[in-house]
N, C-alpha and C positions, 0 to 999 in steps of 0.2 A: 505494500498498500504506499503509493507516493503520501508526502508529506510536507508542507511548507516549512520556512522556520528550521532549514538543514542547517547552518552556519551557527545558528543560537542553540540548537539542541547539540550539535554536535561539541561544541564548545560547554555545555552544561553535563555533557557526559564523562567530557577529559577531567573538569574538575571532581565528577561525581570519583570516577576511578583513581584519581590522585590522591582524593580524601581517604577514600576508605583505605588502599593503599598504604598509608601511612599512619594507619592510626598509632600503629606498637611506636614509630616512632616520633610522634609527637606528643601522646600521650596525654598529660590532665592537661596540655597547655591547650588543649583545642577544646576543652569544655569550657564552656558558658553559664555561668551560675543561673542568669536567667532561664535557662532552658532545666533545669530540674532541682528548680530549688537551693540552689547555693550546694548543692551534695558535689563533694568531694571524691575523685576516685583517679586513678591512675594505671595506664597498661606498661608494665616491664617487657623492655624488649627479649625476645626469643632467640635461642641460639641452637646449633645442632650442630655435630660431627658428623660428618658424611662417611659411611661405612663403605670401605672394599667392598666393589662390585661383584658377586658370582657371574660365571658363565651362564650363558643362555642356551639350552639345547633343544633341537628338535628331535624325535626320533625318525628315523630312516624309514624308507619304505622297505617293503619285506626284502631281508638279508638272503643273500645268494648262498649256496651250500657252503656249508663250513667256517663262514661267516657269523659273526656275534657280536652285537652293540651292548657295548660297557660302558657306562658314564665314569668320572672321577668320582673315588670317595669322598663323600662329602658327611659332617656330623650333621643329625638329624638335628631339627628346630626343634624346642617344646612348644606343645602348642599353649596359644592364647584364650584364657577365659575371661569371659565376662563377670566374673564374683569379684576380681580384686583388678579393676582397671588403674592403670599404671597413669598418671598425669605425663601430658608432654613434657620433655626436656625443654629449658628455655632455649632460643633461637639467636643466632646472632644473622641480621639480615647477609651477611658476608658468605656463609655457607647455610642453606635452606637444606633441607633435611626431607625425605618425601616422608609422609606418615604412612603408618602399617595399613595395611589395607582393613577396611571394612570403618576407619577414622574420616575423621571430617575434615577433608581438604580435595584440592585439585589437584592432580594429576602432578608431583614435580619427578623429573628423568635427572638422574645423574651418573657421567661417566667415569670411570676409572683407567688408570690403565694399567693396573694390576688384572682387572677383568680381561682387559683387550688380551692381554700376556698371556692368559692361562687358557682362555679359548683360543687361541692360537695353536696353543701347544698341543692340544687333542684335538688329533687326528682321526680318532675314531669316529665323530659323530660329525653331526651337520650341524652349523654353528648360525645361528641364527643374523640376520643383514645388520643389525645395529644391535650390539651387545651391552644391553642395558638391563640396569634394575630397578622397576618403578613398581610402584604403588597400583593396580590394578584394580577396577569397580568391578561387583558383583556380573557377572550373564546374565542375570534376571530370571531366575528361579523364583523369586518373591513377587518380583512386579509382575510375572507372568508375560515378560517379552520374550524367554524361552517357552514355545509353544509345548502341549500335549504330546506332540507329534515327534518333539526333540528329546524325551527322555521313554528308556529303556530299561529293562529289569530282564534277569534271567528267570524268576519264580516271582510268585505274590499269592499272598494266602485268597485275595479274591479281588473284585473289580474296586470297592473302595478302597484298597489298601494297593491301588497299581503303584506304578510309578510312576506316575502323573500326580500322585498324592506326595512325594518325597520333596517338598518343596520346604524351606526355610519359613519358620512360622506360620504354618497352615493349619488351619485349626478345624477340627474335628465335630461334626453335627453331635446335636440334643441326642438321638439312639448312634451310637458308633457302629453297630452294625448294620450300616447303609449304606450307601454309595458314598457319603463324603464322611471318611476316616482320618484321621488326623495323623499318618503317614505312607511311605511305603515298606509293607511286611513280606518280607521273602516266602514263599511256599514251602521252605523246609531251614532247618539249620542246620546248617550245615558250610565247608569253607568255598564250595565253589557259587554261590551265589556273588549277584552284583547291582548296582543299579549305575546306568551310564547317561551321560548329555552329549548328545550331537551339537557341538557349535554352529555348522554349516557352514564352518569357513574357515582357516587355520587361524590358530589363536595362540595368543601365548599364557599356558595359565601357570597361573603363582601363588593359588592357595585351596582350601578345602572348610566351608565350616560347614558343621555337622550340629543337630540337637536329635533327641531321643523320640516318640510318639505322644500327640498330644490325645492325652485320655485322662479322663476322669478314674477310670476303674485300674486300669493297667499299667503294669511299669515294663517299657520296652526300649533297651539303647541301645546300640550300640560301640563295646568299648576300645576296639583299636581294630584297625583297616590298613589295607595296603591301595594305593595309587597306580593306576595305568591309564596310558595315551595310546593312541592311535591315528594312523593318517586314515586306516581304509576302514575299521574296525574288525577286520578280521586279525593280524597282526600287530600283538599289543608288548608294549613295552612297558615295564614296571619300574618305578621310581627306586632309585634305589640307596642304600646306606655302605658305602664301602663296596665290599664285591657280594653282598644277599640286598634281598630285598628290603626296603625299609617299611618300620610297621608305623604307620602314627597312632596316637593315644587318640581314643574318642571323645565320648561322653563316661560321666560321672554320675549323671541324674537326666529327668528328661526335656526340659525348659531350658538350661543355659548354654547358649549356644558356643563352640568352641573351636577356633581358629586354628588351624596347623595350614604353615606356610611352606610350600617346596623347596627344600634347600637349593634348588636351581629351577629357574622358568624353564617350564617343558615348551615346546610348540609344537602344537597339533590338530585334529577336527576332532578327536573322539576325546573324552577322558571316562573313566572306569571308579569306581569305589569298588573296593571288592573287603566284607568285613572279614573279620579273622577270630575276633571273641565278641561276646555281647554279656549282657547281662543274666546273671546264674537261674534265676526266676523269669526272666523274658525272654522274648523271639529276638529276632535279625529283623529288628524296624528301624528305619532315620528318616528325616528330613534333613535338608544338605541344600548349600548356596554355594555356588563355585566362582574363582576371580579368575579374572582373564582379561587381556587386551584383542582383542580382535584385527588381525595384523589386515593392512590394506588391500582391499581386493575389488578393484573398479570395474571388472567385468562378474563381477556375483549379481545378479539381476535383484536374488532375494531379500540380499544386506541391501542395496539401492530401495528399493521398494521401500523396506521398513525404518531409513534413516529418519531422524525426527531433527529439522532444522528448526532455530529460530532468528527473526530479523530486530528482535527487540533488544539493544546493548541496556542491558540489566544486570545485578550483581549475585550470580549463580551462584551460591553459594550458601554453606549453613553458617549463619550468627548465634554467635552466643549472647551471653547479656548485655556485656559492654559493646559487642559490635552493631548488634541491633539498634541501641542510643545513638550510635554514634553514628549508625546509614539515617534514621530517623532527624538526626540534627542535619546531616549534609542534603538531604533532600529538604527541611526547612528552611535549608539558607539558599537552594536552588528555586522553589518556590514560595518565598514567604509571602506574598500576597493574598494566597489560600490555603497556605498551611499553618496549622499552632499544634505543636505537640503539648500536652497534659497527665497526668496522672490522674487515678480513680481511687486509691487506694494504694495499699501496701498488701505485701503477701507473709505468708507464716516468719519466713525469714528476713522481713524485712526490703525483699525487692521492692521497686514500685511498678507498679501498674502499669505501662505508659501505652497511652492509644495518641492518632495523629487526627487528628480532625483536617478534612478537607473541602471549603466553602470559600464563595469569592465573597466572604464577609467572617474570616475565621472569629470564633469567641463568642459571635450572638446567635439568639433564634430569630430568624426573621418571618416576618408574619406570611401564613400564606405558604412556608418553604417546607416540606416536610423532610424528617429528621431519620437518616439510617443507619445499621450498625453491621461491620463484622467481627466476629470473636474468634480469634482461633487458642489451641492451647490449654485447654481446660482439663483435656489428657496430656501430661507432660511429655511424652513421647510419642503424642503424633503429633511428628515436626512437618509433614508437606503441607499442613494447612498455615501454621505460622509463616513460613517461607514466601506461599504464595499470597498472604496479605501485605511482605515485604514487599515483594516484586511488582503489588499493584502500586502501591503507594508508591514505589520509583515512577511506574509505566503512566498514572495519573499525572504527576508532574513532569512529564518528560512529554506527552502527549498534548499538554495543556499549553505549555509549552511551545509547543508545534504548532497550538490554534488545530488539531482536531476538532472538525465540527463537532462529532458525536462527543467527543469527550467534554470540550467546552460546556456545550450545552448541559452534562451533566450535573457539571462540579457547580456552577452557576442557578442550577433549579434545584439545587440536593445537598443538604448538610449530613456529608460521611464524614464517620467517625470508625477506624478501624483499628480493634485492639488486638494485637498479633499474639500476644503471649498470656491469658491468663493466669497460669500455673507457673513461671518461671521455675519455682524451687525445684518441681519434675523436673524441667527441661533440662537443668544443670545434670541433672543425673542421668538422663537420657544420653547427653552430650557427651558426658565423660566414659561411657560406655562404649558409644559408636552408631552407626550405623545399623552395623549389621550384627556387633556382638551385645546390643541391649537387650534383644528377646522381644518378648511381646507383652512384659509389664513393668519393665522398669522406666520409674521415672513417669507411672503413667498418675500416679495420685498427689497429694499436696504433702509436704514436708512431716503433717501431723496425720497423715494417713489417711484422709477422707475424699471420697470422689466429687468433682465438683460437679459433674454431670449429673447427677441426683442428690443434691442434696440443698435443692430449693424450698421450702415449705409446700406441703402435699395441699392444696387447694379444689383437687380434683375432688377428693372427698370429702370436703364440707359442701359443696355446691351441688351433688349426687345423693347425700342426704337427706339437705335442705328441701332437694327437687322431691324426694320420697314422702316428705312430712308435708309437701306443699305449701311449703316457706318461702318459694322459692316468686316475685320479689319481693316480698314482706320485708321478712329478716333477712334473708341473704341475697343481694344481688345478681345478676346474671353475671356481672363484670367486674370490675376493681374490687374484687374480695381482699379484705380485711388478711393479712397474715396476724396467723394465732400470737399469743403473747407468750406463750411457751417457748417459739421459737427465736423471739427478741432478746429473751435474756440471756444473760452471762454463762450462765452452765449449758445453753445449748450444742449441742455437735455440731458446730457450723462454723464453715470455714473463715479464715476472713474474707480471703477472696472472693466467698460467694457473698459473703456482705456489701464486700465493695460494689458487685455488679449489681445489687439488689440497689443498693444507694445511687447508684448512676442510672439504672432506667427507672427511675421513681423521680428522677430530676431532670432529666432530658424527654421530652415527648414521642418516644421512637415510633417511627410506625412499620418498619419493615426491618426484621434481622437475621441474617444467617451464622447459625456457629460453625465453624468447621470443625470437623473431625475427620480420624484416618482408619483404616484398616478393612475398609469395604468401598462399594462405589454405587453410593445409591443417597435419593434425597428422601428423608423423613419427616415426617409432618403428624402435628398434632390431631388425636390426645395421643402421649406415649405412654401413660397407666388407663390398664384395663379398668370397665365399669363391674366386670363380674369377678367380685374378691378372690373366688376359688379357680380362676383362668389367669393361664401365663401367658396366652396369647389371644386376643380378641379385635377385630376391627370393631374400634370406637372413635368415631368420627365427631369433629367439631361442629358447633352450629354453621360453621361456615366453612365445610369440607370442600364444598364447592372452589372456594377463592384457594386452598391450602394446595387442590390437588393442580390449582394452574399454576401457584409459584414454585411447587416443587419442580412440573413438568417444563417450565421455565428456563431452569439451569441444567434440566437432566438433558434434556433436547438438545442443548446447545453445546453441552460437551463431545469431546469426539470418541467416547466408549460408553458413555453411559447405557445410553440408548441401544448400542449395538447387540442386535440377537447373536451376532457370530461368537460376541466375546467368550472368555471362560471364566466360570464362577471364581470369583476371589475364595470363598472358603466354603460354604453350604446352599447360600441362599440364592436362588434364583429370581432377579428381580424384574428379568425383562419384560414379564408378563402386564405388568404395572409401567412398562416405559422408564424401567429407571428410578421408580418413585414408589415411598410405601407408605402405609399408615404405622405411625411407632409403633402402637402395640397391637397392632395384629406382625408384627415382629417378634417384639419382648418387652414386655413390661417393665415400665421404668417408673418410680413414685419419684415425685420431686423431680420432675427435669426441668431446665429452662424453659423448655419449648410451651410447657402448660402452665408454670408460673407465668411467663410473658403473656400467653394469653389472657390468662385470668385474672392476673393485679394489673396490668398496664396495657395500653391500647398497641402494643406492638405485636405483630405478627414474626413469631419466629420458628424456622427452620432449623432443622439439622442436616448439614449437607458431608457427605463422606466422599473425602475428593482423592482416595486411592487404597489399593490391596494393601500397600506397601504402608508401614505406617512410618516409617523411618526410612525412604529411600536415600540411596547413595546421591552425590549430591551433581553425579554424572547425569542421574536422571531428572536433574530439575529444568532445564530448558524441554525438556518433552511432557513431564509434567504443566510446565505453565502452557503452553501451546495446549495442551488437554482441556485447562479449565479458564484460560483468557477470558475468551467469549462469555463463558459461563456467568464470571464472575462480573460482568458489565452490564449483561443483559438482565440478573438478577436485580439488581440495585437499579435498573431502570422500571421494575414493576413495582416500583413504589409511589411512582405515577397513573396506577390505575387503579379508577373507582373514580369517587367526588370526594371533591372539599370546599372548603370556603368557611365564612365568617359566621358567629350570633352573636348579634348586635343588641341592644335595647334601643326602644325610641328614640335615646340621644346617641346614638352610634357608637355607644362602647361596649367592647368588648366583653362577653360572660365569660367567666371561666366555670370546668368543671360543670358546664351543660351536657346535658344525656341525649346522645343521637340514637333516634330507634331506626331500624329497617324492616318493616313488615314480611311478615315471615322468619325473620333469623333471629334468633332467640340468643342474641349478644349484642351489647350494645356499647360505644364508645364513649368517650367524653371529650369537652375541648379543655383546649390549652389554657396559658394563661391569658393569651390575649383574645382568648372568644376563638382560636383557630381551630378547625380539627381536618382528619384526612380518615377517610372511610375508604378501605380497600373492598372492592367489587370486582366480578365478573360484567362484563358487558350486558346489557338487560335495562329494562325499565324496571324503577324502587319507586316505593310509597315511604320516604324520609321524615320521622317526624324529630324536631327541637324540644328538649325543655328543659327548667330549669326552676329551680326553686322561687318562688317568689313570682314566678312569670306564666301566662299561660301559654300551653303548647304550643307550635306551628307548626303543620304539614304540607307535604308538596310532594310533587313526582320528580325525581330528578332521572336524567335519561343517560347512563355509559354506554360508551359508543364504543368500537373495534381499535379505533386508534389511539396512539400512546397519549396520553394527557387527562388528567383528572377533570372532570365534568365540575364546573364551579354551579354549588346551590348554596345558597346566604341564606340564611335565615334575620328575622328582626321579630323579636319578643317584646309582649307590652305586659307590665304589670299587672298582675291580678288586683280584684276591689281590696283585699286583705290587706295587700303589699303597698298600696295605695296609701290608706285609711294609717297603718303603720309608721310608713314614711312623715306625714302629714305630723300625726302625733308626735313621732320623735321631734319631728323638726321645733314644736312649742314645748319639748320640756315633758310629753305627757305621754302614757302609755295607751295601748289602743286596749277598752276593754273589751275582757274574755266573756263573750254571750253563755256559753254552759257554767262558767266560775260564778257571772253574775247570778244565776237562776240559784244556784245552791247556795249561795251568800243570801237572797231573799228565802228562801224555804226556810234554812235555818234560824232568820232572825222572824219569822212566822209560827216557828215550832216555843222559839223563847217568849213572846207574845203571848200564847196561849197556854204557856205553862206559870 
């Protein structure tokens, strides 16, 4: 897409790149106390010592008679475990060291003379064109980039335990004896079993990550294995340790990933894992990921067809807390007229929960302009959403500077709030473990062990019980349901992050919001709690079900993969039957979700957007994930302008706050903001809308919602009731209006006293 203002954007991008790259060198000097409430922090420079590069070998084509391939003896590398993650050593800028596979960094390549000499001295092997030691990313078993057709195994217990289920972090279904089990499991327990990956092109393999079987009831994992590679899937070369086959140490339990780096990178098309021992009381079962760098092959049509590139010049990397704050500041300096950085509170560990506001008048609510928010990182280890929102902040700034008409209109007509990391404490734990070694749950909860996703007050039960007693709306309204007293007490098990979000949502009149999560590829809409208490899954729609379905579909349909009927199931659920959307309660019941709380306590329509099968993808996957989600992120924001909007004023033209807006046939009301403005999300159609407020006569009118984007204006002017006028006149002259019922009771009492 051609964009005007290329020179301006290029200059801005250079500033962005230079500033972000210089964080370590500039340290606290870049910090402006105006941005972070005079918070002082510093970044120490890092240094690293480059290690000599080992040789890179490639298995030969099938050897002739009497020929044998044997690599140079190598010392085995111990496996790396996520249980004791080591902090990265400090690095000097003059000598950067590539991080180990599974950590968060771009690939770095270091060459040494010793490795070149060692490789040239070995005449029995085929040496790769570049004798380099580099950290290779995952091939993509977890992200599904490796298809089911590329996975093969010697045997399998059944289809649900086939090779296609041998993917890192894959989760089993509720019933484990079905098509969706939690690992590849061999049909027999012997030394002839194997699972292999066809990379479909020559690849420099550098490591293997393994897990045991995901199961609530069974304990199955492989404790040691061999690794073999091949160019043709017939002749295999085993990775050696000296003159013998190298035995890699596997898992000691079923969930914590274990990384084993190959002593020397191996170039081949196929890689095979051959279990040698397994848990005594279990079976041969494993999940895995392969680390490897595909070699360039311009003639490989399959590779070119599946390559994903992006034209957006953004910072595609994982950002820790300090880097996230610095990136926010850089964007703010690039676009000072449309951005503002603020925080909504602090985490349990005292980290500020930073948000970026994007608007043509940042810092103020404009009457008639809707407010939108994105939240990510409620589960600290679901990192993709966090990075997508940081990319979105950069993208909106750059495109606004480039005068992209669509983005300019969105920014000038919407007040956008982006909160990339709701659980920074949990993220720091996950970040320390790394993208592949963190497992499925490391960093999911807050520091004090609370799951923010279901830590909000359960207002559903209060509403449904009142409906069953027919106390709605007399005692319990169908909206703006009050938070229970027990939840507000200091002793309640409520995370500091949860309280911060509640205060934030009560302060700002949000109309629409999306919370980004990970581990699946679907958009979930409320209700998230089933109405029947004895069920775990039950379709439980809100009165605005038709609106929520449209909102969910607007994101899913513009995502590159969500509605693709050919795509593979992430874990166990097939969401294509509902076009990549699902009612939360029909998926799995959750009490106290943000979606339900938002709908019942505020005006905001909130949805959960699960942006990828892999919660914490390697940063090499970020450009592709950005392309998958970019259009969806923008389209979903634009939906805030669908429905009706307007002002509710009195006869003097003053806005009436807290006026109730009701739509005939929809048993859910909303309320006006402090200035009397409101926004009501509705699908196209004709609606009978009523505005009412205490002390005023209700007003009703027909409001038409069209198919074109843009909310229909539907204003109301309310007149005061007779009683309200009398009260106003009496108060003006220092008197109180007479209460007729009270006066009658007083007269009756006087008559009784006279009779007595």
